[in-house]
N, CA and C atoms as an extended XYZ file, in Angstrom:
246
Properties=species:S:1:pos:R:3:atomname:S:1:resname:S:1:resid:I:1 pbc="F F F"
N         2.172        6.060       20.390 N   MET     1
C         1.801        5.773       18.518 CA  MET     1
C         1.594        4.258       18.428 C   MET     1
N         0.662        3.644       17.857 N   LYS     2
C         0.724        2.113       17.305 CA  LYS     2
C         0.894        1.799       16.081 C   LYS     2
N         1.380        1.341       15.370 N   LEU     3
C         1.566        0.770       13.649 CA  LEU     3
C         0.866       -0.175       14.058 C   LEU     3
N        -0.524       -0.272       12.699 N   ASP     4
C        -0.668       -1.270       12.677 CA  ASP     4
C        -0.681       -1.812       10.958 C   ASP     4
N         0.031       -2.659       10.655 N   LEU     5
C         0.546       -2.992        9.409 CA  LEU     5
C         0.105       -4.402        9.207 C   LEU     5
N        -0.704       -4.371        7.956 N   VAL     6
C        -1.060       -5.432        7.410 CA  VAL     6
C        -0.024       -5.796        6.021 C   VAL     6
N         0.423       -7.019        5.768 N   PHE     7
C         1.418       -7.261        4.846 CA  PHE     7
C         1.042       -8.548        4.295 C   PHE     7
N         0.865       -8.386        2.823 N   LYS     8
C         0.966       -9.866        2.082 CA  LYS     8
C         2.342       -9.493        1.117 C   LYS     8
N         2.921      -10.882        0.941 N   ASN     9
C         3.462      -10.920       -0.282 CA  ASN     9
C         2.767      -12.061       -1.433 C   ASN     9
N         2.663      -11.808       -2.469 N   SER    10
C         1.900      -12.750       -3.548 CA  SER    10
C         2.743      -13.143       -4.471 C   SER    10
N         4.132      -12.736       -3.969 N   THR    11
C         5.176      -13.020       -5.452 CA  THR    11
C         6.141      -14.254       -5.045 C   THR    11
N         6.964      -14.705       -5.781 N   SER    12
C         7.969      -15.568       -5.678 CA  SER    12
C         8.817      -14.814       -4.841 C   SER    12
N         9.178      -13.493       -5.193 N   ASP    13
C        10.666      -13.001       -4.591 CA  ASP    13
C        10.175      -12.624       -2.992 C   ASP    13
N        10.740      -13.013       -1.796 N   LYS    14
C        10.464      -13.201       -0.572 CA  LYS    14
C        11.344      -12.433        0.403 C   LYS    14
N        12.293      -11.337       -0.736 N   GLY    15
C        13.504      -10.600       -0.353 CA  GLY    15
C        12.944       -9.482        1.028 C   GLY    15
N        11.374       -9.218        0.609 N   PHE    16
C        10.956       -8.416        1.316 CA  PHE    16
C        10.012       -8.671        2.170 C   PHE    16
N        10.222       -8.864        3.666 N   ASP    17
C         9.116       -9.481        4.699 CA  ASP    17
C         8.624       -8.442        5.594 C   ASP    17
N         7.699       -8.634        6.333 N   GLN    18
C         6.785       -7.628        7.163 CA  GLN    18
C         8.040       -7.028        7.670 C   GLN    18
N         8.615       -7.471        8.546 N   SER    19
C         9.761       -6.714        9.565 CA  SER    19
C        10.277       -5.482        8.663 C   SER    19
N        10.577       -5.484        7.232 N   PHE    20
C        11.524       -4.465        6.820 CA  PHE    20
C        10.932       -3.591        6.466 C   PHE    20
N         9.119       -3.510        6.249 N   PHE    21
C         8.169       -3.054        5.965 CA  PHE    21
C         8.060       -1.948        7.244 C   PHE    21
N         8.097       -2.626        8.468 N   GLU    22
C         7.531       -2.285        9.999 CA  GLU    22
C         8.903       -1.358        9.958 C   GLU    22
N        10.061       -1.653        9.783 N   ASN    23
C        11.334       -0.860       10.024 CA  ASN    23
C        11.316        0.471        9.125 C   ASN    23
N        10.828        0.307        8.244 N   VAL    24
C        10.798        1.586        7.244 CA  VAL    24
C         9.922        2.596        7.268 C   VAL    24
N         8.610        1.614        7.885 N   LEU    25
C         7.340        3.063        7.997 CA  LEU    25
C         7.804        3.049        9.656 C   LEU    25
N         8.633        2.470       10.596 N   GLN    26
C         8.555        3.445       11.962 CA  GLN    26
C         9.715        4.219       11.540 C   GLN    26
N        10.552        4.322       10.870 N   ASN    27
C        11.439        4.991       10.942 CA  ASN    27
C        10.750        6.603       10.161 C   ASN    27
N        10.086        6.677        9.226 N   ALA    28
C         8.913        7.330        8.565 CA  ALA    28
C         8.101        8.017        9.425 C   ALA    28
N         7.631        7.562       10.317 N   ILE    29
C         6.610        8.049       11.308 CA  ILE    29
C         7.730        8.716       12.284 C   ILE    29
N         9.194        8.592       12.470 N   GLU    30
C         9.706        9.597       13.707 CA  GLU    30
C        10.290       10.529       12.725 C   GLU    30
N        10.459       10.147       11.756 N   GLU    31
C        11.195       11.464       10.972 CA  GLU    31
C         9.902       12.506       10.804 C   GLU    31
N         8.627       11.751       10.439 N   LEU    32
C         7.675       12.739       10.227 CA  LEU    32
C         6.835       13.166       11.250 C   LEU    32
N         7.484       12.566       12.829 N   LYS    33
C         7.080       12.955       13.725 CA  LYS    33
C         5.232       12.693       14.317 C   LYS    33
N         5.073       11.962       13.686 N   LEU    34
C         3.450       11.711       13.576 CA  LEU    34
C         3.040       11.147       14.695 C   LEU    34
N         1.726       11.319       15.245 N   GLU    35
C         1.223       10.587       16.282 CA  GLU    35
C        -0.130       10.169       15.871 C   GLU    35
N        -0.671        9.145       17.040 N   GLY    36
C        -1.652        8.712       16.726 CA  GLY    36
C        -1.707        7.184       16.663 C   GLY    36
N        -2.666        6.818       15.826 N   ASN    37
C        -2.506        5.478       15.243 CA  ASN    37
C        -2.595        5.450       13.958 C   ASN    37
N        -1.692        4.684       13.098 N   ILE    38
C        -1.273        4.833       12.026 CA  ILE    38
C        -1.320        3.113       11.672 C   ILE    38
N        -2.472        2.935       10.462 N   GLU    39
C        -2.622        1.977        9.520 CA  GLU    39
C        -2.051        1.881        8.121 C   GLU    39
N        -1.489        0.841        7.753 N   VAL    40
C        -0.688        0.992        6.582 CA  VAL    40
C        -1.178       -0.932        5.896 C   VAL    40
N        -1.445       -1.094        5.101 N   SER    41
C        -1.705       -2.350        3.802 CA  SER    41
C        -0.812       -2.260        3.008 C   SER    41
N         0.193       -3.299        3.060 N   VAL    42
C         1.089       -3.358        2.034 CA  VAL    42
C         1.060       -4.570        1.331 C   VAL    42
N         0.208       -4.747       -0.220 N   ASN    43
C         0.572       -5.927       -0.757 CA  ASN    43
C         1.465       -6.313       -1.922 C   ASN    43
N         2.227       -7.429       -1.769 N   LEU    44
C         3.176       -7.199       -3.171 CA  LEU    44
C         2.479       -8.216       -3.721 C   LEU    44
N         2.622       -7.991       -5.196 N   VAL    45
C         1.872       -8.733       -6.311 CA  VAL    45
C         2.269       -8.776       -7.349 C   VAL    45
N         1.955      -10.255       -8.402 N   THR    46
C         2.972      -10.170       -9.474 CA  THR    46
C         2.583       -9.284      -10.620 C   THR    46
N         3.491       -8.982      -11.860 N   GLU    47
C         3.210       -8.009      -12.924 CA  GLU    47
C         1.775       -8.187      -13.324 C   GLU    47
N         1.236       -9.410      -13.305 N   ASN    48
C        -0.162       -9.778      -13.654 CA  ASN    48
C        -1.346       -8.928      -13.065 C   ASN    48
N        -1.038       -9.346      -11.569 N   LYS    49
C        -1.860       -8.715      -11.025 CA  LYS    49
C        -2.146       -7.211      -10.977 C   LYS    49
N        -0.962       -6.478      -10.946 N   ILE    50
C        -0.802       -5.020      -10.649 CA  ILE    50
C        -1.145       -4.506      -12.244 C   ILE    50
N        -1.157       -5.261      -13.490 N   LYS    51
C        -1.593       -4.472      -14.327 CA  LYS    51
C        -3.316       -4.770      -14.656 C   LYS    51
N        -3.625       -5.401      -14.164 N   SER    52
C        -5.045       -5.714      -13.897 CA  SER    52
C        -5.488       -4.839      -12.721 C   SER    52
N        -4.872       -4.506      -11.524 N   LEU    53
C        -5.068       -3.297      -10.602 CA  LEU    53
C        -5.393       -1.958      -11.407 C   LEU    53
N        -4.326       -1.873      -12.147 N   ASN    54
C        -3.675       -0.533      -13.005 CA  ASN    54
C        -5.048       -0.310      -13.779 C   ASN    54
N        -5.499       -1.219      -14.490 N   GLN    55
C        -6.135       -0.960      -15.601 CA  GLN    55
C        -7.908       -0.806      -14.799 C   GLN    55
N        -8.094       -1.686      -13.719 N   LYS    56
C        -9.437       -1.398      -13.140 CA  LYS    56
C        -9.685       -0.109      -12.179 C   LYS    56
N        -8.294        0.294      -11.508 N   TYR    57
C        -8.435        1.569      -10.648 CA  TYR    57
C        -8.002        3.049      -11.580 C   TYR    57
N        -7.099        2.731      -12.344 N   ARG    58
C        -6.784        3.787      -12.962 CA  ARG    58
C        -6.855        3.996      -14.819 C   ARG    58
N        -7.708        2.945      -15.332 N   GLY    59
C        -7.965        2.725      -16.750 CA  GLY    59
C        -6.338        2.922      -17.567 C   GLY    59
N        -5.480        1.988      -17.041 N   LYS    60
C        -4.335        2.093      -17.853 CA  LYS    60
C        -4.090        0.787      -17.982 C   LYS    60
N        -3.632        0.375      -19.192 N   GLU    61
C        -3.411       -1.323      -19.364 CA  GLU    61
C        -1.745       -1.483      -19.104 C   GLU    61
N        -1.183       -0.787      -18.249 N   THR    62
C         0.359       -1.146      -18.115 CA  THR    62
C         0.635       -1.471      -16.625 C   THR    62
N         1.758       -2.240      -16.785 N   THR    63
C         2.265       -2.505      -15.011 CA  THR    63
C         2.526       -1.191      -14.536 C   THR    63
N         2.766       -1.061      -13.484 N   THR    64
C         2.996        0.304      -12.473 CA  THR    64
C         3.879       -0.409      -11.022 C   THR    64
N         4.868        0.580      -10.688 N   ASP    65
C         5.468       -0.092       -9.328 CA  ASP    65
C         4.660        0.132       -8.355 C   ASP    65
N         3.896        1.093       -7.763 N   VAL    66
C         2.890        1.472       -7.281 CA  VAL    66
C         1.822        1.526       -7.325 C   VAL    66
N         0.747        1.450       -6.559 N   LEU    67
C        -0.480        1.682       -6.662 CA  LEU    67
C        -1.198        2.125       -5.111 C   LEU    67
N        -1.552        3.236       -4.886 N   SER    68
C        -1.668        3.708       -3.450 CA  SER    68
C        -3.111        4.213       -3.659 C   SER    68
N        -4.010        4.074       -2.714 N   PHE    69
C        -5.554        4.271       -2.263 CA  PHE    69
C        -5.889        4.948       -0.895 C   PHE    69
N        -6.115        6.189       -0.837 N   PRO    70
C        -6.550        6.717        0.394 CA  PRO    70
C        -7.358        5.587        1.219 C   PRO    70
N        -7.553        6.217        2.700 N   MET    71
C        -8.473        5.404        3.347 CA  MET    71
C       -10.019        6.160        3.996 C   MET    71
N        -9.542        7.069        3.465 N   ASN    72
C       -10.783        8.121        4.080 CA  ASN    72
C       -11.869        7.844        2.976 C   ASN    72
N       -13.206        7.496        3.496 N   PRO    73
C       -14.014        6.966        2.372 CA  PRO    73
C       -15.035        8.119        1.793 C   PRO    73
N       -14.847        9.628        2.384 N   VAL    74
C       -15.113       10.668        1.634 CA  VAL    74
C       -14.168       10.747        0.337 C   VAL    74
N       -13.290       10.468        0.543 N   TYR    75
C       -12.306       10.788       -0.487 CA  TYR    75
C       -12.798       10.360       -1.650 C   TYR    75
N       -12.957        8.520       -1.067 N   HIS    76
C       -13.154        7.244       -2.232 CA  HIS    76
C       -14.510        7.778       -2.923 C   HIS    76
N       -15.189        8.005       -2.337 N   LEU    77
C       -16.464        8.658       -3.146 CA  LEU    77
C       -16.564        9.840       -4.219 C   LEU    77
N       -15.515       10.660       -3.605 N   ARG    78
C       -15.405       11.748       -4.388 CA  ARG    78
C       -14.520       11.247       -5.498 C   ARG    78
N       -14.225       10.631       -5.597 N   LEU    79
C       -13.344        9.681       -6.634 CA  LEU    79
C       -13.698        8.671       -7.838 C   LEU    79
N       -14.767        8.025       -6.924 N   GLY    80
C       -15.398        7.238       -8.028 CA  GLY    80
C       -15.296        5.923       -7.257 C   GLY    80
N       -14.665        5.860       -6.061 N   TYR    81
C       -13.972        4.340       -5.583 CA  TYR    81
C       -15.491        3.616       -4.776 C   TYR    81
N       -15.351        2.523       -4.947 N   THR    82
C       -16.633        2.129       -4.043 CA  THR    82
C       -15.829        1.039       -2.929 C   THR    82
């Protein structure tokens, strides 16, 4: 099993770094007994940025804690994402 994590922190809070998320994901992979290659992208953004993304992708002009997107291109097309 190979974990490919892309991590970017665009906030002023540097309390959570890439190693934190690697550990969380490794534990989840082991607990769920996942196999194969796992690709995850984690982007920490400011409140203004998450509000903008929430408006763009969900039509909601509010902040949110998490936005997640499937990586399957067919699923994206079905939902109208490009």
